[in-house]
VMD Tcl script that draws the C-alpha trace (Angstrom):
set ca {
  {-54.82 -57.68 -15.96}
  {-54.20 -55.00 -13.69}
  {-57.44 -53.54 -11.57}
  {-58.07 -50.34 -9.67}
  {-59.92 -49.86 -6.67}
  {-60.49 -46.69 -4.99}
  {-58.78 -46.01 -1.87}
  {-62.31 -44.66 -0.34}
  {-63.49 -48.25 -1.23}
  {-60.29 -49.93 0.85}
  {-60.68 -47.80 3.45}
  {-63.68 -49.63 4.15}
  {-61.81 -52.58 4.52}
  {-59.76 -51.57 7.82}
  {-61.42 -53.10 10.77}
  {-59.95 -54.33 13.62}
  {-60.77 -58.25 14.52}
  {-61.05 -59.90 17.99}
  {-58.55 -62.05 19.45}
  {-60.63 -64.88 20.62}
  {-58.92 -68.46 20.24}
  {-61.40 -71.67 20.32}
  {-59.73 -74.70 22.19}
  {-58.08 -77.03 19.62}
  {-59.19 -80.11 17.98}
  {-57.83 -83.22 16.82}
  {-55.20 -82.46 13.94}
  {-55.93 -83.56 10.56}
  {-53.19 -84.65 9.68}
  {-49.51 -85.83 10.89}
  {-46.74 -84.62 8.69}
  {-42.84 -86.30 9.25}
  {-40.28 -83.90 8.41}
  {-36.42 -84.10 9.24}
  {-36.41 -80.42 9.20}
  {-39.29 -78.13 10.08}
  {-39.00 -74.53 8.48}
  {-41.09 -71.84 9.79}
  {-41.00 -68.97 7.55}
  {-41.07 -68.57 3.62}
  {-38.14 -65.92 3.33}
  {-35.08 -65.78 1.86}
  {-33.27 -67.68 4.90}
  {-35.94 -69.93 5.13}
  {-35.76 -70.66 1.10}
  {-32.09 -70.66 1.56}
  {-32.44 -73.38 4.59}
  {-35.03 -75.81 2.49}
  {-32.62 -75.53 -0.26}
  {-29.68 -76.79 1.16}
  {-31.35 -79.23 3.17}
  {-32.88 -80.75 0.35}
  {-29.61 -81.27 -1.82}
  {-28.38 -83.26 1.34}
  {-31.17 -85.64 0.69}
  {-33.28 -84.47 3.81}
  {-37.25 -84.43 4.04}
  {-38.07 -81.32 4.70}
  {-41.38 -79.37 5.97}
  {-41.62 -75.46 5.28}
  {-44.44 -73.43 6.19}
  {-45.09 -69.49 5.34}
  {-48.02 -67.22 6.41}
  {-49.02 -66.07 2.59}
  {-48.81 -68.02 -0.19}
  {-45.51 -66.47 -1.44}
  {-41.98 -67.86 -1.28}
  {-39.43 -65.49 -0.73}
  {-40.28 -62.63 1.79}
  {-38.21 -59.55 1.20}
  {-38.50 -60.10 -2.65}
  {-42.20 -61.61 -3.26}
  {-44.61 -61.30 -0.07}
  {-42.81 -58.07 1.36}
  {-42.97 -56.50 -2.13}
  {-39.26 -55.57 -1.99}
  {-37.71 -56.91 -4.80}
  {-34.31 -55.06 -5.24}
  {-31.65 -56.77 -4.12}
  {-29.67 -54.62 -1.42}
  {-25.78 -55.57 -1.99}
  {-22.94 -53.62 -1.45}
  {-20.50 -53.11 -4.47}
  {-17.31 -55.11 -4.21}
  {-19.05 -58.18 -3.24}
  {-21.61 -57.80 -6.02}
  {-18.48 -57.06 -8.40}
  {-16.45 -60.28 -6.98}
  {-20.22 -62.50 -7.33}
  {-18.77 -63.69 -3.57}
  {-22.33 -65.02 -2.62}
  {-23.89 -68.30 -1.57}
  {-24.31 -70.45 -4.78}
  {-28.22 -70.53 -4.29}
  {-27.90 -66.62 -3.95}
  {-26.39 -66.69 -7.23}
  {-28.33 -68.92 -8.80}
  {-31.04 -66.86 -7.69}
  {-29.45 -63.75 -9.82}
  {-28.60 -65.52 -12.65}
  {-32.22 -67.09 -12.77}
  {-33.59 -63.18 -12.17}
  {-31.51 -62.34 -15.23}
  {-32.64 -65.09 -17.73}
  {-36.28 -64.44 -16.90}
  {-36.29 -60.90 -17.93}
  {-33.06 -61.22 -20.37}
  {-31.46 -58.84 -18.02}
  {-30.52 -58.49 -14.33}
  {-32.68 -55.12 -13.93}
  {-35.96 -55.23 -15.79}
  {-36.97 -52.23 -13.24}
  {-33.68 -49.69 -14.69}
  {-34.12 -48.70 -10.90}
  {-30.87 -46.98 -9.25}
  {-30.97 -47.83 -6.10}
  {-29.91 -51.92 -7.14}
  {-28.65 -53.70 -9.92}
  {-31.71 -55.66 -9.84}
  {-35.18 -54.75 -9.50}
  {-38.03 -57.01 -10.94}
  {-41.49 -58.19 -10.13}
  {-42.27 -59.77 -6.61}
  {-44.29 -62.07 -8.17}
  {-41.66 -63.57 -10.43}
  {-39.27 -63.80 -7.11}
  {-41.88 -66.27 -5.53}
  {-42.20 -68.28 -8.93}
  {-38.32 -67.87 -9.43}
  {-37.85 -69.96 -5.89}
  {-40.49 -72.04 -6.02}
  {-38.80 -73.94 -8.77}
  {-35.07 -73.79 -7.22}
  {-36.65 -75.53 -4.73}
  {-38.39 -78.18 -7.13}
  {-34.80 -78.17 -8.35}
  {-33.07 -78.98 -5.38}
  {-35.63 -81.48 -4.14}
  {-34.77 -83.57 -7.53}
  {-30.91 -82.70 -7.90}
  {-30.43 -84.10 -4.22}
  {-33.05 -86.82 -3.55}
  {-34.48 -84.86 -0.56}
  {-38.52 -84.50 0.06}
  {-40.43 -80.90 -0.02}
  {-43.39 -80.49 1.59}
  {-44.33 -77.17 1.41}
  {-47.22 -75.33 3.61}
  {-48.10 -71.94 2.31}
  {-50.69 -69.96 4.13}
  {-49.64 -72.01 7.40}
  {-48.58 -71.06 10.63}
  {-47.40 -72.69 14.29}
  {-49.95 -72.45 16.66}
  {-48.25 -74.92 19.56}
  {-45.32 -76.05 20.14}
  {-44.74 -79.93 22.26}
  {-41.69 -80.28 24.05}
  {-39.78 -82.26 26.37}
  {-40.52 -82.87 30.02}
  {-36.87 -81.57 30.52}
  {-37.79 -78.39 27.95}
  {-34.76 -79.15 25.77}
  {-36.24 -80.80 22.71}
  {-38.98 -79.52 20.78}
  {-40.93 -83.06 20.00}
  {-43.48 -81.61 17.91}
  {-45.06 -78.66 16.25}
  {-49.25 -78.00 15.85}
  {-50.07 -75.96 12.79}
  {-53.12 -74.20 11.10}
  {-53.39 -73.83 7.29}
  {-56.04 -71.72 6.34}
  {-57.54 -71.71 3.08}
  {-60.29 -69.28 1.50}
  {-63.62 -69.98 1.45}
  {-65.32 -70.27 -2.33}
  {-66.62 -66.91 -2.01}
  {-63.63 -64.56 -0.86}
  {-60.47 -65.30 -2.80}
  {-57.16 -65.65 -0.94}
  {-55.37 -62.60 -0.64}
  {-58.39 -60.19 -0.73}
  {-58.16 -58.91 2.92}
  {-54.90 -56.66 4.34}
  {-53.23 -58.86 6.87}
  {-54.60 -56.71 9.65}
  {-57.84 -58.20 8.78}
  {-57.02 -61.80 8.47}
  {-54.12 -62.67 10.90}
  {-55.79 -62.92 14.05}
  {-58.34 -65.68 12.07}
  {-55.27 -67.69 11.01}
  {-54.26 -68.70 14.31}
  {-57.66 -69.60 15.11}
  {-58.38 -73.48 15.04}
  {-62.11 -73.12 14.23}
  {-63.45 -72.37 10.39}
  {-64.72 -68.85 10.01}
  {-66.68 -67.00 7.46}
  {-63.11 -66.21 5.75}
  {-61.00 -69.27 6.24}
  {-61.43 -72.67 6.26}
  {-58.99 -74.76 8.64}
  {-56.66 -77.75 8.28}
  {-54.79 -78.66 11.48}
  {-51.46 -80.26 11.03}
  {-49.11 -82.00 13.48}
  {-45.75 -81.96 12.57}
  {-43.33 -85.08 14.10}
  {-39.89 -86.04 13.47}
  {-39.71 -88.27 10.55}
  {-36.53 -90.52 12.28}
  {-36.64 -91.82 15.65}
  {-33.50 -91.59 17.79}
  {-30.42 -93.26 17.33}
  {-30.12 -96.21 20.44}
  {-27.60 -94.69 22.81}
  {-27.51 -91.14 21.61}
  {-29.09 -87.88 23.13}
  {-28.89 -85.74 19.89}
  {-31.85 -84.54 18.18}
  {-33.74 -86.44 15.70}
  {-35.60 -83.25 13.90}
  {-34.61 -79.57 13.73}
  {-36.77 -76.89 13.70}
  {-35.53 -73.57 12.02}
  {-37.08 -70.43 12.53}
  {-36.65 -68.22 9.90}
  {-40.07 -66.53 10.66}
  {-39.65 -62.54 10.02}
  {-40.31 -62.03 13.59}
  {-38.81 -64.44 15.37}
  {-42.21 -66.61 16.19}
  {-40.84 -69.49 17.12}
  {-38.00 -67.96 19.73}
  {-41.46 -66.36 21.11}
  {-43.41 -69.29 21.21}
  {-40.87 -71.39 22.71}
  {-40.06 -69.04 25.46}
  {-36.42 -68.71 24.83}
  {-33.90 -65.25 25.91}
  {-34.16 -62.93 23.34}
  {-33.60 -59.12 22.96}
  {-36.28 -56.47 21.37}
  {-35.61 -53.10 19.86}
  {-32.68 -50.79 21.34}
  {-29.89 -52.27 23.46}
  {-28.46 -50.57 26.36}
  {-25.10 -48.50 25.69}
  {-22.06 -50.33 26.62}
  {-18.61 -50.49 25.03}
  {-19.87 -53.21 22.71}
  {-22.66 -50.94 21.71}
  {-21.39 -47.39 22.17}
  {-24.08 -45.64 20.15}
  {-26.73 -46.98 21.49}
  {-29.63 -43.79 21.68}
  {-30.54 -45.38 25.09}
  {-28.56 -45.96 28.40}
  {-31.07 -48.48 29.05}
  {-32.75 -51.13 26.73}
  {-35.83 -49.95 24.73}
  {-37.81 -53.30 23.70}
  {-40.54 -50.99 21.79}
  {-38.07 -49.17 19.67}
  {-37.22 -51.42 16.86}
  {-36.61 -50.18 13.39}
  {-40.18 -49.40 11.25}
  {-41.85 -51.60 9.24}
  {-43.71 -51.11 5.34}
  {-45.94 -52.12 3.61}
  {-44.96 -51.65 0.09}
  {-47.08 -51.36 -2.87}
  {-47.04 -50.79 -6.72}
  {-47.84 -47.78 -8.83}
  {-48.13 -47.31 -12.43}
  {-46.96 -44.16 -14.77}
  {-49.89 -43.65 -17.22}
  {-49.90 -40.72 -20.28}
  {-52.94 -39.51 -18.88}
  {-53.95 -37.69 -15.73}
  {-55.98 -40.12 -13.67}
  {-58.81 -40.04 -11.07}
  {-57.42 -40.09 -7.32}
  {-59.92 -40.61 -4.33}
  {-58.33 -39.42 -1.11}
  {-59.27 -41.64 1.70}
  {-60.98 -41.02 4.44}
  {-58.18 -41.56 6.97}
  {-55.50 -39.18 4.92}
  {-55.67 -36.28 6.99}
  {-54.53 -38.12 9.69}
  {-51.37 -39.58 8.23}
  {-50.11 -36.46 6.18}
  {-48.33 -34.53 8.94}
  {-45.72 -37.66 8.48}
  {-44.83 -37.51 4.31}
  {-41.78 -35.99 3.07}
  {-39.39 -36.47 0.69}
  {-37.11 -36.02 4.02}
  {-34.29 -34.26 2.22}
  {-33.61 -31.41 -0.25}
  {-31.41 -33.75 -2.60}
  {-34.37 -36.13 -2.88}
  {-37.29 -34.24 -3.40}
  {-37.73 -35.22 -6.72}
  {-40.64 -37.18 -7.68}
  {-38.78 -38.97 -11.07}
  {-36.35 -39.38 -8.45}
  {-38.18 -41.22 -5.66}
  {-40.61 -43.10 -8.72}
  {-37.58 -44.82 -10.25}
  {-35.72 -45.59 -6.92}
  {-37.15 -49.18 -6.36}
  {-39.14 -49.18 -9.99}
  {-39.17 -52.25 -10.70}
  {-40.58 -52.58 -14.50}
  {-39.52 -50.11 -17.26}
  {-40.45 -51.83 -20.57}
  {-39.93 -48.49 -22.85}
  {-36.79 -46.54 -21.67}
  {-37.46 -42.98 -20.38}
  {-35.56 -40.05 -21.37}
  {-32.22 -39.52 -19.46}
  {-32.79 -37.44 -16.06}
  {-30.92 -36.69 -13.06}
  {-31.34 -34.84 -9.62}
  {-29.28 -34.47 -6.49}
  {-26.48 -36.20 -8.52}
  {-28.52 -39.38 -9.37}
  {-28.86 -40.05 -12.74}
  {-31.62 -42.40 -13.94}
  {-33.96 -42.64 -17.22}
  {-36.79 -40.78 -16.25}
  {-40.46 -42.40 -15.94}
  {-42.65 -43.47 -18.93}
  {-45.98 -44.25 -19.26}
  {-46.27 -48.68 -18.39}
  {-43.12 -47.98 -15.73}
  {-43.89 -49.74 -12.36}
  {-42.71 -49.00 -9.43}
  {-42.64 -50.12 -5.86}
  {-42.87 -47.52 -2.94}
  {-40.88 -48.34 0.24}
  {-39.74 -44.66 1.29}
  {-38.92 -43.95 4.78}
  {-40.89 -40.69 5.17}
  {-43.80 -42.09 3.31}
  {-44.87 -46.01 3.66}
  {-42.63 -46.56 6.71}
  {-44.62 -46.90 10.08}
  {-42.43 -46.60 12.73}
  {-43.83 -46.80 16.27}
  {-41.60 -46.54 19.51}
  {-44.22 -46.85 22.69}
  {-45.53 -49.76 24.54}
  {-49.06 -48.38 23.26}
  {-48.35 -48.93 19.46}
  {-45.43 -51.23 19.06}
  {-45.71 -53.74 16.37}
  {-43.70 -56.66 18.01}
  {-45.04 -57.45 21.61}
  {-42.32 -57.83 24.29}
  {-42.61 -60.67 26.67}
  {-44.24 -58.93 29.35}
  {-46.82 -58.09 26.49}
  {-47.25 -61.47 25.23}
  {-47.58 -62.53 28.91}
  {-50.08 -60.20 30.03}
  {-52.21 -61.04 26.68}
  {-52.39 -65.01 27.49}
  {-50.68 -65.54 24.47}
  {-47.65 -67.64 26.06}
  {-50.67 -69.85 27.42}
  {-51.16 -73.22 25.77}
  {-53.49 -72.06 22.85}
  {-53.18 -68.85 23.35}
  {-50.60 -68.03 20.76}
  {-51.94 -65.34 18.28}
  {-49.20 -64.43 16.24}
  {-47.07 -62.00 19.08}
  {-48.21 -58.86 16.50}
  {-50.80 -55.65 17.27}
  {-52.89 -55.88 14.73}
  {-54.14 -52.25 15.52}
  {-50.16 -51.57 14.41}
  {-50.48 -53.50 10.83}
  {-53.89 -51.60 10.70}
  {-52.17 -48.45 10.84}
  {-49.27 -48.94 8.74}
  {-51.90 -49.85 6.06}
  {-53.70 -46.87 5.85}
  {-50.31 -44.93 6.18}
  {-49.28 -46.80 3.25}
  {-52.78 -46.23 1.53}
  {-52.17 -42.16 2.48}
  {-48.63 -41.98 1.17}
  {-49.70 -43.02 -2.52}
  {-52.27 -40.24 -2.15}
  {-49.81 -37.95 -1.39}
  {-47.72 -38.70 -4.19}
  {-50.14 -38.05 -6.82}
  {-52.13 -34.89 -5.16}
  {-49.98 -34.21 -2.03}
  {-48.75 -30.42 -1.41}
  {-47.42 -30.44 1.85}
  {-43.87 -31.56 3.34}
  {-43.40 -32.49 7.00}
  {-39.33 -31.94 6.90}
  {-39.15 -29.43 4.24}
  {-42.41 -27.14 4.22}
  {-44.88 -26.41 1.60}
  {-43.92 -25.68 -1.94}
  {-41.91 -28.36 -2.95}
  {-44.54 -31.15 -3.17}
  {-46.61 -30.87 -6.48}
  {-49.28 -33.66 -7.17}
  {-48.27 -36.24 -10.24}
  {-51.93 -37.05 -10.92}
  {-50.65 -38.94 -14.17}
  {-50.20 -42.14 -11.87}
  {-52.49 -45.06 -11.00}
  {-52.72 -47.73 -7.91}
  {-52.29 -51.30 -8.83}
  {-54.35 -53.90 -7.01}
  {-55.83 -56.80 -8.09}
  {-55.06 -60.57 -7.69}
  {-53.21 -60.20 -10.80}
  {-51.06 -56.92 -9.36}
  {-47.50 -57.11 -8.55}
  {-48.52 -57.09 -5.19}
  {-50.38 -59.93 -6.10}
  {-53.58 -58.62 -3.45}
  {-57.06 -57.19 -4.03}
  {-55.95 -54.19 -1.65}
  {-52.59 -53.42 -3.60}
  {-50.68 -53.49 -0.80}
  {-47.86 -56.20 -0.30}
  {-49.34 -59.68 1.61}
  {-46.78 -58.96 4.77}
  {-44.81 -55.96 5.55}
  {-41.51 -55.47 4.93}
  {-39.85 -56.02 8.22}
  {-36.82 -54.56 8.96}
  {-35.98 -56.31 12.63}
  {-37.47 -58.52 14.82}
  {-36.72 -60.11 18.12}
  {-33.27 -61.37 17.78}
  {-31.96 -64.74 20.09}
  {-29.31 -64.16 23.18}
  {-26.96 -66.84 22.29}
  {-25.68 -69.21 24.56}
  {-23.31 -68.12 27.37}
  {-19.65 -68.23 25.32}
  {-15.85 -67.47 26.61}
  {-16.20 -63.95 26.60}
  {-19.68 -63.40 26.70}
  {-20.78 -65.33 29.94}
  {-24.19 -63.06 29.83}
  {-25.03 -64.89 26.03}
  {-23.31 -64.92 22.73}
  {-24.10 -61.36 20.50}
  {-22.84 -59.66 17.93}
  {-22.68 -56.11 18.31}
  {-21.80 -53.07 16.48}
  {-17.99 -52.78 17.38}
  {-17.97 -56.46 15.65}
  {-18.82 -54.83 12.22}
  {-18.70 -51.41 11.97}
  {-16.14 -49.00 10.23}
  {-16.10 -46.11 12.73}
  {-13.10 -44.75 14.89}
  {-14.74 -43.70 17.68}
  {-12.74 -40.89 18.02}
  {-15.22 -38.26 18.44}
  {-14.91 -36.99 21.95}
  {-18.40 -37.84 22.69}
  {-18.19 -41.83 22.90}
  {-15.57 -41.08 25.77}
  {-17.79 -38.30 27.81}
  {-20.40 -40.82 27.49}
  {-19.02 -43.93 27.99}
  {-16.64 -42.73 31.09}
  {-12.79 -43.71 30.79}
  {-13.59 -47.23 32.14}
  {-15.76 -48.05 29.42}
  {-14.22 -46.42 26.89}
  {-11.00 -48.28 27.68}
  {-12.54 -51.08 27.15}
  {-14.01 -49.85 23.61}
  {-10.55 -48.79 22.68}
  {-9.14 -51.88 23.71}
  {-11.66 -54.47 22.07}
  {-10.68 -52.77 18.84}
  {-7.51 -52.28 19.06}
  {-6.74 -56.20 17.89}
  {-3.05 -57.00 19.19}
  {-2.50 -54.07 21.71}
  {-5.46 -54.52 23.54}
  {-3.91 -56.14 26.82}
  {-1.43 -52.69 27.14}
  {-4.26 -50.64 26.47}
  {-6.65 -52.36 29.26}
  {-3.49 -51.85 31.53}
  {-2.89 -48.54 30.82}
  {0.51 -48.72 29.38}
  {-1.15 -47.21 25.99}
  {-3.21 -44.73 26.54}
  {-6.64 -45.12 24.96}
  {-6.71 -42.44 22.61}
  {-3.44 -43.49 21.06}
  {-4.41 -47.36 20.46}
  {-4.58 -48.46 16.92}
  {-8.02 -49.02 15.40}
  {-7.98 -52.69 13.47}
  {-9.54 -51.82 9.91}
  {-11.79 -55.34 9.78}
  {-14.72 -56.49 11.42}
  {-14.68 -59.15 14.28}
  {-13.26 -62.82 13.03}
  {-15.23 -65.47 14.19}
  {-13.67 -69.17 14.78}
  {-17.33 -70.60 14.07}
  {-18.36 -68.12 11.19}
  {-20.32 -70.07 9.03}
  {-21.88 -67.42 6.48}
  {-20.95 -64.18 5.26}
  {-22.53 -60.57 4.80}
  {-22.17 -56.97 3.89}
  {-24.16 -54.26 3.80}
  {-23.96 -50.58 6.01}
  {-25.55 -50.01 9.01}
  {-28.94 -48.75 7.57}
  {-31.31 -47.39 9.78}
  {-35.39 -46.22 9.75}
  {-35.64 -45.15 13.55}
  {-38.45 -45.48 15.68}
  {-40.73 -42.39 16.30}
  {-40.85 -40.52 19.89}
  {-44.52 -39.77 20.14}
  {-47.25 -42.32 19.78}
  {-48.94 -42.41 17.39}
  {-46.13 -42.35 14.76}
  {-48.60 -39.81 12.62}
  {-48.37 -37.03 15.19}
  {-47.85 -33.60 13.59}
  {-44.77 -32.57 14.66}
  {-42.78 -35.77 15.10}
  {-39.55 -36.80 15.65}
  {-37.33 -39.73 14.96}
  {-35.91 -41.02 18.46}
  {-32.62 -38.79 19.08}
  {-29.59 -40.62 19.07}
  {-30.54 -43.36 16.87}
  {-29.16 -42.79 13.36}
  {-25.41 -42.25 15.30}
  {-25.14 -45.95 15.13}
  {-25.51 -45.53 11.39}
  {-22.87 -45.76 8.69}
  {-20.21 -48.34 6.91}
  {-19.69 -51.54 7.82}
  {-16.60 -54.10 7.13}
  {-17.41 -57.48 5.29}
  {-18.97 -59.56 8.52}
  {-19.34 -62.89 9.52}
  {-21.94 -64.87 10.94}
  {-20.78 -66.87 13.77}
  {-22.61 -70.53 14.48}
  {-23.10 -68.95 17.89}
  {-25.58 -66.64 16.90}
  {-27.85 -69.19 15.41}
  {-28.46 -71.39 18.67}
  {-30.69 -70.31 20.83}
  {-30.87 -71.09 25.06}
  {-32.74 -73.65 26.84}
  {-33.80 -75.82 23.29}
  {-31.29 -78.11 21.48}
  {-33.17 -78.57 18.40}
  {-34.07 -75.25 17.40}
  {-31.98 -73.04 14.99}
  {-32.33 -69.57 14.01}
  {-32.03 -67.99 10.66}
  {-32.67 -64.67 9.09}
  {-33.08 -61.48 11.31}
  {-33.48 -62.89 14.28}
  {-30.19 -64.36 14.98}
  {-28.06 -63.27 17.92}
  {-27.11 -59.43 16.45}
  {-27.59 -56.11 18.63}
  {-29.81 -53.82 17.61}
  {-26.96 -51.63 15.77}
  {-25.41 -54.80 14.26}
  {-28.99 -55.86 12.90}
  {-29.45 -53.00 11.13}
  {-26.64 -54.78 8.69}
  {-27.82 -57.91 8.94}
  {-31.18 -57.88 7.82}
  {-30.36 -57.63 3.66}
  {-31.30 -60.42 0.96}
  {-27.70 -61.99 0.56}
  {-27.22 -62.24 4.39}
  {-30.28 -63.77 4.95}
  {-29.43 -66.39 2.23}
  {-26.26 -66.94 3.90}
  {-27.59 -67.35 6.80}
  {-30.28 -70.27 5.94}
  {-27.79 -72.26 3.76}
  {-25.80 -72.49 7.38}
  {-28.76 -73.90 8.95}
  {-29.58 -75.87 6.23}
  {-26.57 -77.58 6.11}
  {-25.59 -77.26 9.93}
  {-29.24 -79.37 10.65}
  {-28.38 -81.84 8.01}
  {-24.56 -82.68 8.97}
  {-25.90 -82.70 12.87}
  {-28.47 -85.25 11.51}
  {-26.30 -87.14 9.96}
  {-23.52 -87.27 12.71}
  {-26.05 -87.74 15.69}
  {-24.61 -83.98 17.27}
  {-26.32 -81.24 18.74}
  {-25.83 -77.86 16.58}
  {-24.25 -76.50 20.42}
  {-21.89 -79.38 20.74}
  {-19.82 -78.04 17.79}
  {-19.09 -74.74 19.58}
  {-19.03 -75.69 23.21}
  {-15.41 -75.93 23.88}
  {-14.07 -72.81 21.83}
  {-11.81 -70.99 21.50}
  {-10.04 -74.59 21.55}
  {-10.32 -76.73 18.28}
  {-13.27 -77.88 17.24}
  {-12.70 -80.84 14.70}
  {-16.72 -81.36 13.92}
  {-16.97 -77.47 13.47}
  {-14.52 -77.83 10.86}
  {-15.74 -80.26 9.27}
  {-19.01 -78.36 8.63}
  {-17.19 -75.59 8.02}
  {-15.39 -77.22 5.22}
  {-18.45 -78.64 3.60}
  {-20.07 -75.61 3.45}
  {-17.42 -73.96 1.30}
  {-16.97 -77.16 -0.61}
  {-20.63 -76.52 -1.48}
  {-20.13 -73.00 -2.55}
  {-20.99 -71.33 0.45}
  {-18.60 -69.10 1.81}
  {-17.59 -68.55 5.58}
  {-15.38 -66.12 5.01}
  {-14.33 -63.26 2.47}
  {-11.28 -63.51 0.42}
  {-8.09 -63.02 2.45}
  {-9.71 -63.08 6.16}
  {-7.35 -63.07 8.63}
  {-6.34 -60.94 12.06}
  {-3.01 -60.27 9.91}
  {-4.97 -58.28 6.99}
  {-5.76 -54.96 7.83}
  {-6.61 -54.08 4.03}
  {-10.19 -53.73 3.92}
  {-10.90 -50.16 3.03}
  {-11.30 -51.08 -0.60}
  {-14.60 -52.78 0.25}
  {-17.51 -50.47 -0.66}
}
mol new
graphics top color blue
foreach p $ca { graphics top sphere $p radius 0.5 }
foreach p [lrange $ca 0 end-1] q [lrange $ca 1 end] { graphics top cylinder $p $q radius 0.2 }
display resetview
């Protein structure tokens, strides 16, 4: 049963909380794990899935009560895929199973009949499907799954030399009897979730996670692993390993960067999604008290997108009755019909895009240090609560703009027309599963990204860069002018493959160097992905909704098509700590590369690798960094784990990948 709560009432929920954490009390229980997975998004589920199939004991924490991240708790239940990879069904085995189960659930892959994807569906079903997949993997692999929803990691205990996480302290929060879970927005509950003490909202259980097995005699290999698959890189921040955040400085590796120096306060925007239902009759629409603050931001963005039916059907997640055929701006769709449900995720709508040190969501290391969050017991999640609150208000306001607004910040007045035959869906049985109607957690496009260990060719630490994946040919005079002669020559040499030495020496003019037509091939590739480099840039002024505000200039320069790419194992191994692996969006990618390394199938592939490699490392008493520490020389154990991944149906390379194959233009 769906419930509608007026936006005026919802606005009264949005009040900031203080950030006071009581001292820890003794753990209520101790739990043994082979592998501790932190974060229940697709990468975390994939990690657990493969580890369970390998027979391991997996402890799995998630801040919300739903598994699936993007496809469930974040509400973006529309699979982002590229046509060729989808046509060839060239995905990890678990991701293929997910797609098959979606189709079996509905009798078709696209019950929403959306046009952005081949599969749009209800978020709650994403959670249910993934939960069942993990239970089935546990049974097939004879592993053990210990799920801990509504649980956050509060503290880490490190070894005396700082190289091993010996244990992790977590806080599990349960609702009090009088207030159901998912009543409050995240901004109202997140700081409470990281407090040890019971509150009026939650009662707490303190859990200590420790290794299941003791270290093997004479072995220095870790006896358990912690996998950070959180949405913002929480564990890498808490463990204080080197990482990047926001824009990287411009170089031959990241030539399209919008800044000559790095800017850690400008990551991609984040989004609270929500669901709305088309109705036969007009519905009462209540203007939120804060609407006027955010209304200067909202827009259809482009004239070719300025159609409410087009926007509604873009991510329509439920369509029980086919509507009449429609078309706008060259896009074909079926028009909304009563009972259709749309999930909203729109750049100039419910995206929230802060870009300054005054309003950024993900705290930098300096900000964490200044706020005391890196002190013992001080961790509170590493996010700015006020940015969450304002993003929530912005999302509520966007709904009102869709149904009642007549302004448009980018196209001017006279284009946007009211659409009163819709209602905002809220309530515990609504698509988002919350009383307030917003997603349980915002859709995160970018978080903290580790800097890998020094590696051959990258002595400052391994990273996957823009030029490793972009199809851009860089012949635009902008690059030669902006980079300068030396850096531009290095760029052309890096892209020229077998001609690199000739270009660097000057024998071949930089502008004449042939450009390779593939992504970088990594000898330690342990997964795959393919998606366009897609930007939702931060805004220049604070706050983002400032009238007349603009996107950060130059941020979209790096956007465009990418070649099918690989995930390097070195991108998953952080510095300093030997039993920590990183999956999801926090692997070692640059700001521009991260804009492609963030979608559903990539997350699964990275998680599948993390689960497989951690299980392999435990079985063979070897630390993951030892699999790559002699590259580019042969690494027999690395080859063994790559064979294992491939045998298990988890590709590490696309078909016919080699330095001699230049035929990648057909991959769309």
